[in-house]
ZAKOLPA-833086 format. One line per field, with one value per residue (C-alpha): residue number from 1; x, y, z; residue in one letter. Coordinates in nm, 2 decimals, always signed. Layout:
N
nr c(NUM,...)
px c(X,...)
py c(Y,...)
pz c(Z,...)
rest c(A,...)
END
This chain:
357
nr c(1,2,3,4,5,6,7,8,9,10,11,12,13,14,15,16,17,18,19,20,21,22,23,24,25,26,27,28,29,30,31,32,33,34,35,36,37,38,39,40,41,42,43,44,45,46,47,48,49,50,51,52,53,54,55,56,57,58,59,60,61,62,63,64,65,66,67,68,69,70,71,72,73,74,75,76,77,78,79,80,81,82,83,84,85,86,87,88,89,90,91,92,93,94,95,96,97,98,99,100,101,102,103,104,105,106,107,108,109,110,111,112,113,114,115,116,117,118,119,120,121,122,123,124,125,126,127,128,129,130,131,132,133,134,135,136,137,138,139,140,141,142,143,144,145,146,147,148,149,150,151,152,153,154,155,156,157,158,159,160,161,162,163,164,165,166,167,168,169,170,171,172,173,174,175,176,177,178,179,180,181,182,183,184,185,186,187,188,189,190,191,192,193,194,195,196,197,198,199,200,201,202,203,204,205,206,207,208,209,210,211,212,213,214,215,216,217,218,219,220,221,222,223,224,225,226,227,228,229,230,231,232,233,234,235,236,237,238,239,240,241,242,243,244,245,246,247,248,249,250,251,252,253,254,255,256,257,258,259,260,261,262,263,264,265,266,267,268,269,270,271,272,273,274,275,276,277,278,279,280,281,282,283,284,285,286,287,288,289,290,291,292,293,294,295,296,297,298,299,300,301,302,303,304,305,306,307,308,309,310,311,312,313,314,315,316,317,318,319,320,321,322,323,324,325,326,327,328,329,330,331,332,333,334,335,336,337,338,339,340,341,342,343,344,345,346,347,348,349,350,351,352,353,354,355,356,357)
px c(-1.08,-1.40,-1.61,-1.56,-1.84,-1.62,-1.39,-1.16,-1.04,-0.96,-0.60,-0.59,-0.29,-0.39,-0.59,-0.73,-0.82,-1.05,-1.04,-1.00,-1.07,-1.06,-0.74,-0.86,-1.05,-0.74,-0.54,-0.82,-0.80,-0.42,-0.47,-0.70,-0.44,-0.17,-0.39,-0.47,-0.10,-0.01,-0.29,-0.16,+0.21,+0.25,-0.03,+0.02,-0.17,-0.29,-0.47,-0.70,-0.68,-0.76,-0.47,-0.44,-0.39,-0.16,+0.14,-0.04,-0.02,+0.28,+0.56,+0.36,+0.55,+0.39,+0.19,+0.29,+0.10,-0.08,-0.35,-0.44,-0.79,-0.83,-1.17,-1.15,-1.09,-1.35,-1.62,-1.53,-1.78,-1.76,-1.43,-1.49,-1.67,-1.37,-1.14,-1.37,-1.40,-1.02,-0.99,-1.26,-1.10,-0.76,-0.90,-1.06,-0.74,-0.55,-0.75,-0.77,-0.88,-1.03,-1.15,-1.24,-1.44,-1.36,-1.54,-1.89,-2.03,-2.17,-1.84,-1.63,-1.88,-1.85,-1.47,-1.53,-1.75,-1.50,-1.23,-1.45,-1.29,-1.48,-1.49,-1.59,-1.63,-1.77,-1.95,-2.32,-2.42,-2.26,-2.45,-2.59,-2.67,-2.30,-2.37,-2.52,-2.17,-2.05,-2.05,-2.00,-2.12,-1.97,-2.21,-2.14,-2.17,-2.46,-2.42,-2.18,-1.81,-1.51,-1.42,-1.10,-1.28,-1.55,-1.31,-1.12,-1.43,-1.35,-1.00,-1.14,-1.39,-1.08,-0.93,-0.68,-0.56,-0.69,-0.59,-0.33,-0.42,-0.12,-0.12,+0.12,+0.24,+0.51,+0.72,+1.08,+1.41,+1.44,+1.10,+1.21,+1.54,+1.35,+1.13,+1.42,+1.62,+1.32,+1.23,+1.58,+1.58,+1.24,+1.23,+1.02,+0.74,+0.65,+0.28,+0.12,-0.21,-0.42,-0.71,-0.88,-1.16,-1.38,-1.70,-1.77,-1.93,-1.60,-1.39,-1.33,-1.25,-0.89,-0.92,-0.98,-0.68,-0.48,-0.59,-0.47,-0.15,-0.09,-0.13,+0.11,+0.37,+0.32,+0.29,+0.50,+0.74,+0.61,+0.69,+0.39,+0.36,+0.06,-0.02,-0.29,-0.39,-0.36,-0.73,-0.68,-0.47,-0.74,-0.78,-0.40,-0.38,-0.66,-0.47,-0.14,-0.33,-0.49,-0.15,+0.05,+0.33,+0.39,+0.58,+0.43,+0.62,+0.37,+0.38,+0.03,+0.03,+0.41,+0.41,+0.35,+0.14,+0.45,+0.63,+0.33,+0.34,+0.71,+0.65,+0.38,+0.59,+0.87,+0.65,+0.52,+0.15,-0.07,-0.39,-0.65,-1.01,-1.17,-1.00,-0.77,-0.44,-0.54,-0.56,-0.24,-0.07,-0.22,-0.09,+0.26,+0.27,+0.22,+0.06,-0.27,-0.56,-0.87,-1.15,-1.49,-1.80,-2.05,-1.89,-1.88,-1.54,-1.67,-1.67,-1.40,-1.20,-0.82,-0.75,-0.47,-0.42,-0.19,-0.47,-0.73,-1.06,-1.24,-1.60,-1.88,-2.14,-2.44,-2.73,-2.66,-2.31,-2.22,-2.51,-2.27,-2.45,-2.25,-2.47,-2.58,-2.78,-2.63,-2.29,-2.34,-2.09,-1.81,-1.88,-1.98,-1.65,-1.43,-1.05,-0.99,-1.13,-0.91,-0.61,-0.65,-0.65,-0.34,-0.16,-0.26,-0.13,+0.20,+0.25,+0.19,+0.43,+0.70,+0.64,+0.66,+0.98,+1.13,+1.03,+1.18,+1.51)
py c(-2.29,-2.42,-2.17,-2.24,-2.26,-2.07,-1.78,-1.87,-2.18,-2.00,-2.01,-1.80,-1.77,-1.45,-1.18,-0.86,-0.57,-0.31,+0.03,+0.29,+0.61,+0.84,+0.94,+0.91,+0.59,+0.42,+0.52,+0.37,+0.04,-0.02,-0.18,-0.43,-0.50,-0.55,-0.79,-0.99,-0.99,-1.14,-1.39,-1.52,-1.45,-1.67,-1.51,-1.26,-0.93,-0.67,-0.34,-0.17,+0.20,+0.52,+0.62,+0.97,+0.79,+0.51,+0.67,+0.61,+0.23,+0.19,+0.05,-0.07,-0.35,-0.68,-0.54,-0.72,-0.52,-0.19,-0.19,+0.17,+0.24,+0.55,+0.67,+1.00,+0.85,+0.58,+0.85,+1.05,+1.04,+0.88,+0.70,+0.60,+0.28,+0.14,+0.24,+0.06,-0.24,-0.28,-0.25,-0.52,-0.75,-0.70,-0.79,-1.10,-1.23,-1.22,-1.51,-1.41,-1.66,-1.40,-1.05,-0.82,-0.50,-0.25,+0.03,-0.10,+0.10,+0.01,+0.08,-0.12,-0.40,-0.40,-0.44,-0.72,-0.92,-0.86,-1.05,-1.37,-1.48,-1.77,-1.59,-1.23,-1.06,-0.72,-0.56,-0.63,-0.26,-0.18,+0.08,+0.10,-0.27,-0.36,-0.65,-0.84,-0.89,-1.08,-1.45,-1.36,-1.05,-0.94,-0.81,-0.45,-0.33,-0.14,+0.15,+0.23,+0.20,+0.40,+0.34,+0.16,-0.08,-0.13,-0.24,-0.46,-0.67,-0.80,-0.91,-1.07,-1.27,-1.45,-1.52,-1.24,-1.08,-0.73,-0.65,-0.38,-0.21,-0.10,+0.18,+0.18,+0.47,+0.43,+0.73,+0.65,+0.76,+1.01,+1.15,+1.19,+1.34,+1.60,+1.69,+1.72,+1.94,+2.16,+2.21,+2.25,+2.64,+2.66,+2.70,+2.48,+2.42,+2.36,+2.38,+2.25,+2.41,+2.20,+2.42,+2.25,+2.00,+1.88,+1.97,+2.34,+2.23,+2.08,+2.39,+2.59,+2.94,+3.03,+3.34,+3.12,+2.91,+3.23,+3.35,+3.02,+3.04,+3.40,+3.29,+3.00,+3.24,+3.51,+3.29,+2.99,+3.12,+2.87,+2.83,+2.79,+2.56,+2.56,+2.25,+2.15,+2.03,+2.27,+2.34,+2.47,+2.77,+3.03,+2.91,+2.92,+3.27,+3.39,+3.23,+3.41,+3.74,+3.71,+3.63,+3.90,+4.00,+3.66,+3.43,+3.10,+2.82,+2.77,+2.41,+2.41,+2.19,+2.12,+1.78,+1.43,+1.22,+1.03,+1.36,+1.51,+1.21,+1.26,+1.63,+1.57,+1.32,+1.58,+1.85,+1.91,+1.94,+1.89,+2.11,+2.01,+1.99,+1.64,+1.55,+1.30,+1.46,+1.45,+1.07,+1.05,+1.25,+1.02,+0.71,+0.87,+0.90,+1.28,+1.46,+1.58,+1.81,+1.79,+2.05,+1.88,+2.07,+1.86,+1.52,+1.26,+1.20,+0.88,+0.74,+0.94,+1.10,+1.07,+0.71,+0.76,+0.81,+1.10,+1.28,+1.53,+1.66,+1.99,+1.98,+2.23,+2.21,+2.29,+2.04,+1.98,+1.86,+1.54,+1.58,+1.50,+1.75,+1.86,+2.17,+2.40,+2.72,+2.89,+2.73,+2.85,+2.59,+2.80,+3.09,+2.88,+2.70,+2.99,+3.01,+3.05,+2.70,+2.55,+2.74,+2.60,+2.25,+2.34,+2.43,+2.11,+1.91,+2.10,+2.05,+1.68,+1.65,+1.83,+1.61,+1.29,+1.42,+1.49,+1.15,+0.97,+1.16)
pz c(-2.19,-2.04,-1.84,-1.46,-1.21,-0.96,-1.05,-0.76,-0.94,-1.26,-1.39,-1.71,-1.94,-2.12,-1.93,-2.08,-1.86,-2.01,-1.84,-2.11,-1.90,-1.72,-1.56,-1.21,-1.29,-1.43,-1.12,-0.91,-1.11,-1.05,-0.71,-0.88,-1.15,-0.89,-0.69,-1.00,-1.11,-0.77,-0.80,-1.14,-1.16,-1.48,-1.68,-1.95,-1.89,-2.14,-2.07,-2.31,-2.25,-2.44,-2.65,-2.48,-2.14,-2.25,-2.08,-1.75,-1.77,-2.02,-1.81,-1.51,-1.35,-1.45,-1.74,-2.05,-2.32,-2.36,-2.62,-2.71,-2.81,-3.03,-2.89,-3.06,-3.40,-3.34,-3.28,-3.59,-3.88,-4.13,-4.07,-3.71,-3.79,-3.97,-3.68,-3.43,-3.65,-3.67,-3.29,-3.24,-3.49,-3.33,-2.99,-3.13,-3.29,-2.95,-2.81,-2.44,-2.18,-1.95,-2.01,-1.72,-1.79,-1.52,-1.70,-1.72,-2.01,-2.35,-2.53,-2.29,-2.31,-2.69,-2.65,-2.40,-2.63,-2.92,-2.73,-2.74,-2.42,-2.27,-1.93,-1.93,-1.60,-1.48,-1.19,-1.16,-1.16,-1.50,-1.69,-2.04,-2.04,-2.03,-1.79,-2.08,-2.21,-1.90,-1.82,-1.46,-1.27,-0.94,-0.68,-0.56,-0.20,-0.06,+0.03,-0.25,-0.15,-0.26,-0.63,-0.53,-0.30,-0.55,-0.82,-0.58,-0.54,-0.88,-0.78,-0.46,-0.66,-0.81,-0.47,-0.49,-0.17,-0.14,+0.23,+0.14,-0.19,-0.39,-0.65,-0.94,-1.15,-1.42,-1.33,-1.43,-1.27,-1.55,-1.45,-1.09,-1.19,-1.40,-1.11,-0.87,-1.11,-1.17,-0.80,-0.67,-0.68,-0.51,-0.13,+0.08,+0.15,-0.22,-0.28,-0.61,-0.71,-0.95,-1.02,-1.32,-1.35,-1.63,-1.46,-1.38,-1.06,-0.94,-1.01,-0.69,-0.82,-0.92,-0.70,-0.40,-0.48,-0.52,-0.17,-0.02,-0.22,-0.10,+0.27,+0.21,+0.08,+0.34,+0.64,+0.55,+0.29,+0.04,-0.33,-0.56,-0.86,-1.10,-1.30,-1.54,-1.88,-2.18,-2.16,-1.81,-1.94,-1.88,-1.52,-1.45,-1.61,-1.38,-1.08,-1.17,-1.22,-0.88,-0.72,-0.89,-0.80,-0.62,-0.86,-0.97,-1.15,-1.44,-1.56,-1.71,-2.02,-1.97,-1.79,-1.90,-1.66,-1.53,-1.48,-1.30,-1.07,-1.00,-0.94,-0.69,-0.50,-0.47,-0.33,+0.01,-0.07,-0.37,-0.34,-0.59,-0.70,-0.74,-1.07,-1.22,-1.12,-0.76,-0.77,-0.96,-0.68,-0.42,-0.61,-0.63,-0.25,-0.23,+0.06,-0.08,+0.01,-0.20,-0.24,-0.28,-0.39,-0.59,-0.56,-0.28,-0.11,+0.03,-0.33,-0.51,-0.24,-0.22,-0.11,+0.13,+0.51,+0.43,+0.24,+0.36,+0.22,+0.27,+0.16,+0.12,+0.40,+0.19,+0.18,-0.19,-0.13,-0.31,-0.55,-0.85,-1.06,-1.37,-1.42,-1.14,-1.16,-0.85,-0.75,-0.40,-0.28,-0.44,-0.20,+0.10,+0.09,+0.19,+0.13,+0.50,+0.57,+0.31,+0.43,+0.78,+0.63,+0.42,+0.74,+0.91,+0.61,+0.60,+0.98,+0.94,+0.65,+0.86,+1.16,+0.95,+0.79,+1.13,+1.26,+0.96,+1.01)
rest c(M,P,R,P,T,S,L,V,T,L,E,P,R,R,V,C,L,I,K,P,S,S,L,G,D,I,V,H,A,T,P,T,F,N,A,L,R,D,R,W,P,S,A,R,F,A,W,V,V,N,R,S,L,A,S,L,V,H,G,L,P,G,L,D,E,V,I,P,F,D,R,Q,A,A,G,R,F,P,T,G,G,R,V,L,A,R,T,L,A,D,L,H,R,R,R,F,D,L,T,I,D,L,Q,G,L,F,R,S,A,L,L,T,V,A,T,A,A,P,V,R,V,G,L,A,D,A,R,E,A,A,H,L,A,Y,T,H,R,I,P,V,P,S,P,P,A,H,A,V,D,R,L,L,R,V,A,A,A,F,G,A,C,C,V,A,P,R,F,A,I,P,A,T,P,D,D,H,D,W,A,S,H,L,L,R,P,L,R,R,P,R,L,I,L,N,I,G,A,R,W,T,T,K,R,W,P,P,Q,H,F,A,E,V,G,R,S,A,V,E,Q,R,G,A,S,L,I,A,V,G,A,P,E,D,R,P,L,V,D,A,L,K,L,A,L,D,P,I,P,V,L,D,L,C,G,R,T,S,L,P,R,L,A,A,L,A,A,A,C,D,L,F,L,S,N,D,T,G,P,L,H,L,A,V,A,A,G,A,S,T,L,A,V,F,T,C,T,D,P,R,R,T,G,P,Y,S,P,S,A,A,V,V,S,T,R,L,P,C,A,A,S,C,L,K,V,C,G,H,L,S,C,M,T,E,L,E,P,R,R,V,W,L,A,V,Q,D,Q,L,D,Q,A,T,H,Q,A,S,S,A,A)
END
């Protein structure tokens, strides 16, 4: 297919989206996928994603193929080179017309080049020289926009409609039935506590979550559910110890990503640090409250009118530091302030439910 002078006129038959990670980033990319799917209803779409996150896009309406990339195996010495070479060769054989790199890093650029698509598109501010892999570079806004709006600029460059962004999560009826059955014995309101985060600087202390949870039980008669990845086990254990003897439904390490989305949608509030499951809950339509310490909610906050954010008020807020020598934000952002926001969110959810009835 000849390279077009304008992306708006492009009508590809085979489209490859490259967005391998992370959980939250993939969720933020689904409105772009939906907009492009609407733009080219007859095209065949494939998505390159890290194998560990494949369940997040497998089964998305309109997605024809999931191409798992085994990043862990590709980085393992000395066999990783062979794994990567096989992946690159596989992408080359598929003969895509258009490849869109939504990750913007060296590794994703390498995958982009491997497709040998005549049109290769990415954002102009891609890092690690990834922009050199693109035939077309999409300008980014200044000042920086939210991650969802930033990626939607790519879809807009092709003439796609981006007025009403739509998330997509492949939770099946079985996933929703599982969540409904599990939650049936629990009284409302049901409050999910997601206390993990990859960065230490994003982890509001488990004891603070416990204090908010205790207030929810004592003042609202709430039921508490703890979620998290297997590596969050020490944090969840600390939460349960601080809450004792208040019972907690412990689902840490016991949910798939689609089931976690279904669980969030069935609860009254999802209280979370700034981490992937927060954005999964937003995409599932859950009422959410996010605790922000070192990151910037203007760029990675919950993208929903039914979501709220409580941020630290320190001058270093939104610094995006992964390492901090004092973590003063963890004490400055007191549980009482978060609890007030929890009450507001629960009141809004109750009002909306009454209005709908």
